[in-house]
N, C-alpha and C positions, 0 to 999 in steps of 0.2 A: 973782844971773846967776854964768854959769864963763865963762870965756876959755881956749880950751886954743890956744894956738901950738906948730904943728911945727918942727922944722929936719932939716937931715941930707942930706937931699935928693941927686941929683946922679946925673950921668953915670958908668959902671965897666963894667971887662968882665966878663965870664963869671968864676966863681972869682976874685972881687975878693969885696973888704966892705964896711959900709958901717953906722954908727951913728943909729939917727933918735932924736930926741928930742922932747920933748911937756912943755911946759909950762903949769902950770894957772892961771890968777889970777879973783880976782871974789871976793865977801863970799859968794859961794853955792859955794865950795867946801874942803872937808878932806877932806885927805889920810889921817884917818884912819876916814876913812866911806865910802869911794866908793874903787868898782872902775872899773880903768881895763883900756881895748884898744884893739889897734892892728889895723884894717880896711884894703881896698887896691879900688882900683876899677881893673881892664886896660882897654883902650878894645872898645870892641861889648861888654863884661861887666858884670856887675853888680857892688856892693858886696858885699863878701866876705869873714868870718870872717880873722885870721892870729894872732889872739891876745891872752890877757886875763892880768891878776896881779888878786888879790886886792889889800882894803887895805893889809896888813900885810908882803905882798912876799913869801910864803912858800909863796900855792900860785899854779902858771900852768893853764893851756892852749896848745895850738898847734894850729892845724887840719895835716892830717896831712901837705899838702905842704913845711910849712916844721921841721918836729920834723928835732930834729940839728944845724940849719944855722942858727935864728932863737935868739935867746932873749930873752927880755922881763924888766925891773927894774924898779926903780922904787925913788925915794930923795924920800920924803916930807918931810925935812927942805927938800928945795928944791919942791917939789912936781912933782917932773919924771918922766913914767918914760923909760924907754930902750928902743930893740928896737934889738941887735945880731945884725945879718943877714951871716952869714959864708957862702961859697963859692952867692953870687951866680950864678942862671942868667936868660934870658933871658925864660924863661917869669915871670919874681916884679920883671918892668917891669910898673909898677902907676903911678897914685897911691896915699900909702900916707895914711891919716886917721887920729888920734887922738882917742879918744871916751870919757869918763865915765861912771860909774853910780851910780845914788843906792845899789843893792845894793853890798852889802862883800863878795860872794864872788864867782868867775870865771863871768863868764859869758858863752858865747859868740855870742848872739841880739843881733840887732841893735836891735832897738825895747826893748830893757832897756837900752838905754845912752841917756841926757838931754843929754850934750852934746857938739858934734863939733868939733874943728879943720877949716879949709878948706884942708889936706894941703898934703901934699909931694912933689914927680915923684921915683921910682927909674925910672929906665933902665938897664936890665942888656944891653950889647952884644956877640953873638958872638964 
């Protein structure tokens, strides 16, 4: 199994920055063979894709609403993936989930992810 633990969420004002971290563990986790992603779920909405990164960390994709503001990265030596969030807006308020896929390339599809963290709350006030 794979365990994913997110951290770094919190309450910030619009325009501020946050960095989320997700650390993976477990016998089934291999940083060299798993793509990682971030998803979010706002109150009253379905969970949606935010960002994804391939196993090597040299390819990434983002949902349009965060392009130019968010950056996903990974440190395979630490089994950790990051989501740097800049210029935060109230509409970024959501529970952010980290996910791991047995695919090695980027994927925006929730069904491609096999393991999920418990989520971390991000609240952006106006």
